C-alpha positions as CSV (number, residue, x, y, z in Angstrom):
1,M,-90.6,-155.2,-98.3
2,T,-90.9,-158.5,-96.4
3,D,-94.3,-158.1,-94.8
4,R,-97.2,-159.9,-96.3
5,L,-100.1,-157.8,-97.6
6,L,-103.6,-159.1,-96.9
7,T,-106.9,-158.3,-98.5
8,T,-109.7,-157.1,-96.3
9,R,-111.2,-160.6,-96.4
10,Q,-108.0,-162.2,-95.3
11,A,-107.5,-159.7,-92.4
12,A,-111.1,-160.2,-91.4
13,L,-110.6,-164.0,-91.3
14,I,-107.5,-163.6,-89.1
15,L,-109.4,-161.2,-86.7
16,N,-112.6,-163.4,-86.9
17,L,-114.6,-160.3,-87.9
18,R,-116.9,-159.4,-90.8
19,E,-115.3,-157.5,-93.7
20,S,-117.8,-154.8,-93.2
21,T,-116.5,-154.3,-89.7
22,L,-113.1,-153.6,-91.1
23,E,-114.6,-151.3,-93.7
24,Q,-116.5,-149.4,-91.0
25,W,-113.4,-149.1,-88.8
26,R,-111.5,-147.7,-91.8
27,W,-114.2,-145.1,-92.2
28,N,-114.0,-144.3,-88.5
29,G,-110.2,-144.5,-88.2
30,R,-110.4,-147.2,-85.5
31,G,-109.0,-150.5,-86.9
32,P,-105.6,-151.7,-87.8
33,E,-103.6,-149.5,-90.1
34,Y,-103.9,-150.2,-93.8
35,V,-102.3,-149.5,-97.1
36,K,-104.0,-147.9,-100.1
37,L,-102.8,-149.0,-103.5
38,N,-104.8,-146.8,-105.9
39,R,-108.4,-148.2,-105.0
40,A,-107.2,-151.4,-103.4
41,V,-107.0,-151.7,-99.6
42,R,-104.4,-154.0,-98.0
43,Y,-103.3,-154.7,-94.5
44,R,-99.9,-155.6,-93.6
45,L,-99.8,-158.7,-91.5
46,A,-97.4,-157.0,-88.9
47,D,-100.1,-154.1,-88.5
48,V,-102.9,-156.6,-87.9
49,E,-100.8,-158.5,-85.3
50,A,-99.8,-155.1,-83.6
51,F,-103.5,-154.2,-83.6
52,V,-104.3,-157.4,-81.7
53,E,-101.3,-156.9,-79.3
54,R,-102.5,-153.3,-78.4
55,R,-105.8,-154.9,-77.2
56,V,-104.6,-157.4,-74.7
57,F,-106.0,-156.5,-71.3
58,S,-105.8,-158.2,-67.9
59,S,-109.1,-156.8,-66.5
60,T,-112.3,-155.0,-67.6
61,T,-110.9,-151.9,-65.9
62,A,-107.9,-152.0,-68.2
63,V,-110.2,-152.3,-71.1
64,H,-112.0,-149.1,-70.3
65,R,-108.7,-147.2,-69.8
66,G,-107.4,-148.6,-73.1
67,D,-110.5,-147.3,-75.0
68,L,-109.5,-143.8,-74.0
69,E,-106.2,-143.9,-75.7
């Protein structure tokens, strides 16, 4: 395994979000994929980066189409 594992706090800092937002997204199945290690939650850096890449849009119309996926 070569990918770095991030805590919720570290992932939130990269995404400029609150930790509670990531926690809510996990509950709703919306945010970046994550890893469960017993009770610990970790995010792979590659998954956080991929999450951001999937949310790059060129217009507001594209954003609405992307929300339906």
